[in-house]
Backbone as a printed PyTorch tensor [residue, N CA C, xyz], in Angstrom:
tensor([[[  3.8390,  -6.3300,  -0.9970],
         [  3.3930,  -6.9180,   0.2270],
         [  1.9470,  -7.3460,   0.0200]],

        [[  1.6600,  -8.5690,   0.3570],
         [  0.2930,  -9.0870,   0.2660],
         [  0.0130,  -9.9320,   1.4970]],

        [[ -1.1890,  -9.8420,   1.9980],
         [ -1.5920, -10.6820,   3.1140],
         [ -1.2660, -10.1300,   4.4860]],

        [[ -0.5630,  -9.0120,   4.5620],
         [ -0.1860,  -8.4640,   5.8580],
         [ -1.0450,  -7.3110,   6.3180]],

        [[ -1.9340,  -6.8590,   5.4520],
         [ -2.7210,  -5.6800,   5.7750],
         [ -4.0950,  -6.0680,   6.3060]],

        [[ -4.0660,  -6.5930,   7.5150],
         [ -5.2840,  -6.9050,   8.2520],
         [ -5.0900,  -6.3680,   9.6620]],

        [[ -6.1470,  -6.2630,  10.3990],
         [ -6.0960,  -5.6800,  11.7300],
         [ -5.0230,  -6.3360,  12.6000]],

        [[ -4.1690,  -5.4900,  13.1830],
         [ -3.1580,  -5.9680,  14.1110],
         [ -1.8770,  -6.4830,  13.4770]],

        [[ -1.7390,  -6.3790,  12.1770],
         [ -0.5370,  -6.8940,  11.5150],
         [  0.4100,  -5.7410,  11.1860]],

        [[  0.6620,  -5.4700,   9.9290],
         [  1.6480,  -4.4770,   9.5080],
         [  1.1660,  -3.0620,   9.8390]],

        [[  2.0320,  -2.2860,  10.4880],
         [  1.7080,  -0.8910,  10.8010],
         [  2.0700,  -0.0050,   9.6110]],

        [[  1.3810,   1.1240,   9.4850],
         [  1.6440,   2.0430,   8.3750],
         [  3.1060,   2.4820,   8.3190]],

        [[  3.7380,   2.6310,   9.4850],
         [  5.1310,   3.0770,   9.5260],
         [  6.0680,   2.0980,   8.8220]],

        [[  5.6540,   0.8620,   8.6800],
         [  6.4990,  -0.1480,   8.0380],
         [  6.7510,   0.1730,   6.5700]],

        [[  5.8490,   0.8940,   5.9330],
         [  6.0290,   1.2100,   4.5180],
         [  7.1910,   2.1710,   4.2990]],

        [[  7.4180,   3.0660,   5.2480],
         [  8.5680,   3.9590,   5.1450],
         [  9.8610,   3.1430,   5.1990]],

        [[  9.9130,   2.1690,   6.0800],
         [ 11.0880,   1.2970,   6.1680],
         [ 11.2310,   0.4490,   4.9120]],

        [[ 10.1280,  -0.0310,   4.3880],
         [ 10.1690,  -0.8230,   3.1560],
         [ 10.7450,   0.0070,   2.0080]],

        [[ 10.3410,   1.2530,   1.9080],
         [ 10.8930,   2.1310,   0.8720],
         [ 12.3740,   2.3970,   1.1260]],

        [[ 12.7520,   2.5380,   2.3850],
         [ 14.1500,   2.8200,   2.7220],
         [ 15.0760,   1.6870,   2.2940]],

        [[ 14.6310,   0.4420,   2.4600],
         [ 15.5060,  -0.6920,   2.1540],
         [ 15.4220,  -1.1420,   0.6960]],

        [[ 14.5340,  -0.5160,  -0.0710],
         [ 14.4170,  -0.8300,  -1.4990],
         [ 15.3750,   0.0680,  -2.2750]],

        [[ 16.1220,  -0.5190,  -3.1920],
         [ 17.0640,   0.2630,  -3.9980],
         [ 16.3200,   1.3440,  -4.7790]],

        [[ 16.9460,   2.5100,  -4.9650],
         [ 16.3370,   3.5300,  -5.8240],
         [ 16.0370,   2.9350,  -7.2020]],

        [[ 14.8400,   3.1960,  -7.6820],
         [ 14.3940,   2.6240,  -8.9490],
         [ 13.6690,   1.3040,  -8.7750]],

        [[ 13.7630,   0.7250,  -7.5750],
         [ 13.0620,  -0.5260,  -7.2840],
         [ 11.5890,  -0.2700,  -7.0210]],

        [[ 10.8350,  -1.3290,  -6.9890],
         [  9.3860,  -1.2270,  -6.8470],
         [  8.9050,  -1.7830,  -5.5120]],

        [[  7.8850,  -1.1350,  -4.9830],
         [  7.1380,  -1.6350,  -3.8330],
         [  5.7240,  -1.8650,  -4.3330]],

        [[  5.2480,  -3.0900,  -4.1980],
         [  3.8980,  -3.4500,  -4.6380],
         [  3.1040,  -3.8470,  -3.3980]],

        [[  1.9540,  -3.2400,  -3.2370],
         [  1.1050,  -3.4750,  -2.0700],
         [ -0.2720,  -3.8900,  -2.5640]],

        [[ -0.7590,  -5.0270,  -2.0790],
         [ -2.1120,  -5.4560,  -2.4520],
         [ -2.9030,  -5.7780,  -1.1940]],

        [[ -4.1770,  -5.4400,  -1.2380],
         [ -5.0590,  -5.6800,  -0.1030],
         [ -6.5060,  -5.6540,  -0.5680]],

        [[ -7.4000,  -6.1670,   0.2790],
         [ -8.8230,  -6.0410,  -0.0250],
         [ -9.1700,  -4.5560,   0.0180]],

        [[ -9.8860,  -4.0950,  -0.9680],
         [-10.2110,  -2.6740,  -1.0730],
         [-10.9510,  -2.1740,   0.1620]],

        [[-11.8270,  -2.9790,   0.7110],
         [-12.6300,  -2.5590,   1.8670],
         [-11.7880,  -2.2560,   3.0980]],

        [[-10.5980,  -2.8230,   3.1820],
         [ -9.7380,  -2.6320,   4.3500],
         [ -9.4160,  -1.1560,   4.5600]],

        [[ -9.3410,  -0.3920,   3.4770],
         [ -9.0210,   1.0380,   3.5880],
         [-10.0920,   1.8150,   4.3440]],

        [[-11.2970,   1.2810,   4.4170],
         [-12.3740,   1.9570,   5.1370],
         [-12.7520,   1.2520,   6.4400]],

        [[-12.5040,  -0.0400,   6.5450],
         [-13.0400,  -0.8060,   7.6670],
         [-12.0320,  -1.1590,   8.7480]],

        [[-10.7500,  -1.0700,   8.4680],
         [ -9.7300,  -1.4100,   9.4650],
         [ -9.0830,  -0.1070,   9.9400]],

        [[ -9.2570,   0.1780,  11.2120],
         [ -8.8140,   1.4470,  11.7860],
         [ -7.3690,   1.7770,  11.4400]],

        [[ -6.4880,   0.7910,  11.4970],
         [ -5.0650,   1.0370,  11.2370],
         [ -4.7990,   1.5380,   9.8190]],

        [[ -5.7270,   1.2830,   8.8840],
         [ -5.4760,   1.5970,   7.4780],
         [ -6.3950,   2.6660,   6.8920]],

        [[ -7.1670,   3.3490,   7.7270],
         [ -8.0390,   4.3960,   7.1910],
         [ -7.2290,   5.5780,   6.6530]],

        [[ -5.9720,   5.7130,   7.0810],
         [ -5.0950,   6.7750,   6.5720],
         [ -4.1300,   6.2650,   5.5090]],

        [[ -4.3540,   5.0790,   4.9880],
         [ -3.4390,   4.4730,   4.0190],
         [ -3.2360,   5.3620,   2.7960]],

        [[ -4.3090,   5.8020,   2.1730],
         [ -4.1960,   6.6330,   0.9700],
         [ -3.4680,   7.9420,   1.2710]],

        [[ -3.8080,   8.5500,   2.3880],
         [ -3.1770,   9.8150,   2.7880],
         [ -1.6780,   9.6030,   3.0680]],

        [[ -1.3440,   8.4870,   3.7040],
         [  0.0570,   8.1750,   3.9970],
         [  0.8450,   7.9530,   2.7190]],

        [[  0.2890,   7.1630,   1.8010],
         [  0.9760,   6.9150,   0.5340],
         [  1.1610,   8.2170,  -0.2490]],

        [[  0.1540,   9.0890,  -0.2300],
         [  0.2540,  10.3780,  -0.9300],
         [  1.3350,  11.2570,  -0.2940]],

        [[  1.4640,  11.2050,   1.0230],
         [  2.5080,  11.9770,   1.7100],
         [  3.8890,  11.4910,   1.2930]],

        [[  4.0440,  10.1890,   1.1200],
         [  5.3340,   9.6480,   0.6790],
         [  5.6640,  10.1380,  -0.7280]],

        [[  4.6490,  10.2680,  -1.5650],
         [  4.8620,  10.7990,  -2.9190],
         [  5.2960,  12.2690,  -2.8210]],

        [[  4.6060,  13.0630,  -2.0280],
         [  4.9460,  14.4890,  -1.8750],
         [  6.3600,  14.6790,  -1.3350]],

        [[  6.7810,  13.7990,  -0.4380],
         [  8.1280,  13.8770,   0.1480],
         [  9.2120,  13.3890,  -0.8070]],

        [[  8.8120,  12.8200,  -1.9340],
         [  9.7910,  12.3280,  -2.8950],
         [ 10.3830,  10.9810,  -2.5380]],

        [[  9.7300,  10.2970,  -1.6250],
         [ 10.2260,   8.9830,  -1.2080],
         [  9.9890,   7.9390,  -2.3000]],

        [[  8.8200,   8.0490,  -2.9380],
         [  8.5000,   7.1620,  -4.0510],
         [  7.5020,   7.8490,  -4.9580]],

        [[  7.3170,   7.2930,  -6.1470],
         [  6.2870,   7.8030,  -7.0510],
         [  5.2740,   6.6920,  -7.2850]],

        [[  4.0160,   7.0980,  -7.4040],
         [  2.9780,   6.1050,  -7.6700],
         [  2.9890,   5.7770,  -9.1560]],

        [[  3.1550,   4.4970,  -9.4590],
         [  3.1300,   4.0240, -10.8360],
         [  1.7020,   3.6750, -11.2230]],

        [[  0.9940,   2.9900, -10.3120],
         [ -0.3920,   2.6250, -10.6120],
         [ -1.1510,   2.2820,  -9.3390]],

        [[ -2.4580,   2.3650,  -9.4590],
         [ -3.4090,   1.9250,  -8.4280],
         [ -4.5370,   1.2560,  -9.1910]],

        [[ -4.6920,  -0.0410,  -9.0060],
         [ -5.6390,  -0.8150,  -9.7970],
         [ -6.6130,  -1.5580,  -8.8930]],

        [[ -7.9000,  -1.3830,  -9.1520],
         [ -8.9200,  -2.1680,  -8.4590],
         [ -9.0270,  -3.5110,  -9.1830]],

        [[ -8.9630,  -4.5850,  -8.4170],
         [ -9.0150,  -5.9390,  -8.9630],
         [-10.2970,  -6.6090,  -8.4780]],

        [[-11.1750,  -6.9490,  -9.4050],
         [-12.4370,  -7.5960,  -9.0350],
         [-12.1800,  -9.0070,  -8.5180]],

        [[-12.9960,  -9.4190,  -7.5440],
         [-12.9360, -10.7700,  -6.9830],
         [-11.5130, -11.1360,  -6.5530]],

        [[-10.8700, -10.2190,  -5.8780],
         [ -9.4860, -10.3770,  -5.4200],
         [ -9.3490, -11.5130,  -4.4100]],

        [[-10.2860, -11.5580,  -3.4500],
         [-10.2130, -12.5790,  -2.4010],
         [-11.6100, -12.8360,  -1.8570]],

        [[-12.0310, -14.0740,  -1.9300],
         [-13.3250, -14.5040,  -1.3920],
         [-14.4750, -13.6210,  -1.8720]],

        [[-14.4760, -13.3050,  -3.1620],
         [-15.5550, -12.5280,  -3.7520],
         [-15.4720, -11.0340,  -3.5130]],

        [[-14.4400, -10.5910,  -2.8490],
         [-14.2870,  -9.1670,  -2.5420],
         [-13.2500,  -8.5410,  -3.4680]],

        [[-13.4600,  -7.2810,  -3.8000],
         [-12.5150,  -6.5670,  -4.6550],
         [-11.2420,  -6.2430,  -3.8880]],

        [[-10.1700,  -6.0910,  -4.6340],
         [ -8.8890,  -5.7160,  -4.0530],
         [ -8.3550,  -4.4720,  -4.7200]],

        [[ -7.2830,  -3.9690,  -4.1690],
         [ -6.5770,  -2.8470,  -4.7800],
         [ -5.0900,  -3.1830,  -4.7620]],

        [[ -4.4260,  -2.8840,  -5.8720],
         [ -2.9890,  -3.1270,  -5.9940],
         [ -2.3140,  -1.7910,  -6.2890]],

        [[ -1.4040,  -1.4020,  -5.4140],
         [ -0.6070,  -0.1910,  -5.5910],
         [  0.7800,  -0.5980,  -6.0620]],

        [[  1.3140,   0.1430,  -7.0200],
         [  2.7010,  -0.0440,  -7.4460],
         [  3.4020,   1.3020,  -7.2940]],

        [[  4.5060,   1.2930,  -6.5520],
         [  5.3080,   2.4940,  -6.3360],
         [  6.7420,   2.2360,  -6.7890]],

        [[  7.3970,   3.2600,  -7.3370],
         [  8.8170,   3.1920,  -7.6850],
         [  9.5660,   4.0710,  -6.6870]],

        [[ 10.5200,   3.4680,  -6.0060],
         [ 11.2910,   4.1830,  -4.9920],
         [ 12.2400,   5.1680,  -5.6640]],

        [[ 12.3240,   6.3750,  -5.1120],
         [ 13.1880,   7.4420,  -5.6680],
         [ 14.6010,   7.3400,  -5.1400]]])
């Protein structure tokens, strides 16, 4: 998912549904501006939510990569998860 993680768009609960509809062994890739995790109220719990999904066995984290100059001179972060 890219471009949906801005204020008022995709809710955190949508990721659980995204994992549910992805075949086991399939991948969920999420990219966003890195600053969004601290500056957009809806996403300040993003890291904690993703970690909870890992603990529950819903998916495993394959990678988390900071990407320089992702959008308009701002860094981004790309998460890759494999659905269990």
